[in-house]
C-alpha positions in Angstrom: 0.0 0.0 0.0 1.3 3.4 -0.9 0.6 6.6 1.1 1.0 10.3 0.6 0.4 13.4 2.6 -1.7 16.3 1.4 0.2 19.7 1.6 -1.3 22.9 3.0 -1.7 24.0 -0.7 -4.0 21.0 -1.4 -1.3 19.2 -3.4 -0.9 15.4 -3.3 2.1 13.4 -4.5 1.2 10.3 -6.4 3.9 7.7 -5.7 6.2 6.9 -8.5 5.3 3.2 -8.6 1.6 4.1 -9.0 2.3 6.8 -11.7 4.4 4.3 -13.7 1.9 1.5 -13.4 -1.0 3.6 -14.6 0.8 5.8 -17.0 0.3 9.1 -15.1 3.0 11.4 -16.5 3.9 15.0 -15.7 1.3 17.4 -17.2 -1.4 14.8 -17.6 -4.7 15.8 -16.1 -6.4 13.4 -13.6 -10.0 13.0 -12.8 -11.2 12.6 -9.2 -14.2 10.2 -9.4 -16.3 9.9 -6.3 -17.7 6.4 -5.5 -19.4 5.0 -2.4 -16.1 3.4 -1.4 -14.1 6.6 -1.8 -12.3 8.6 -4.4 -10.8 7.1 -7.6 -8.0 9.0 -9.3 -7.8 8.3 -13.0 -5.5 9.7 -15.7 -7.5 11.6 -18.4 -5.7 10.1 -21.3 -7.0 8.7 -24.6 -8.3 5.5 -22.9 -10.3 7.6 -20.4 -12.1 9.4 -23.2 -12.5 6.3 -25.3 -14.4 4.8 -22.4 -17.2 7.2 -23.2 -17.5 6.1 -26.8 -21.1 5.0 -27.6 -22.4 6.1 -24.2 -24.8 8.5 -25.8 -25.1 7.0 -29.2 -28.9 7.5 -29.4 -29.0 10.9 -27.5 -28.4 13.0 -30.6 -29.9 12.8 -34.1 -27.9 11.1 -36.8 -26.3 13.3 -39.4 -29.1 12.5 -41.8 -31.8 13.3 -39.3 -30.0 16.6 -38.4 -29.8 17.7 -42.0 -33.5 16.9 -42.5 -34.3 19.0 -39.4 -32.2 21.9 -40.7 -33.9 21.8 -44.1 -37.3 22.0 -42.4 -36.1 24.9 -40.2 -34.8 26.8 -43.3 -38.2 26.2 -45.1 -40.0 27.6 -42.1 -37.8 30.6 -41.9 -38.1 31.3 -45.6 -41.9 31.1 -45.2 -41.8 33.7 -42.4 -39.7 36.0 -44.5 -42.0 35.7 -47.4 -45.0 36.5 -45.3 -43.4 39.5 -43.8 -42.3 41.0 -47.1 -45.6 40.2 -48.9 -47.6 42.1 -46.2 -45.8 45.3 -46.8 
């Protein structure tokens, strides 16, 4: 088990063995993830972000759906413009 002491500035030294094992290098951001058991410190590297891949795959419209929505929006706006200028 590795230990460390929190400084008065809130800094924490991650032991070298742990940094090496988990690929935490100087300048790498880390995430502090709260769990019921405590706090997990995880390097925010490519693997961290890849873990989110597909998480929200159905949350947003597909490209085709988005383009269809934008076309409908343009038609509505053009209709508004035509109505405004025809009235005057």
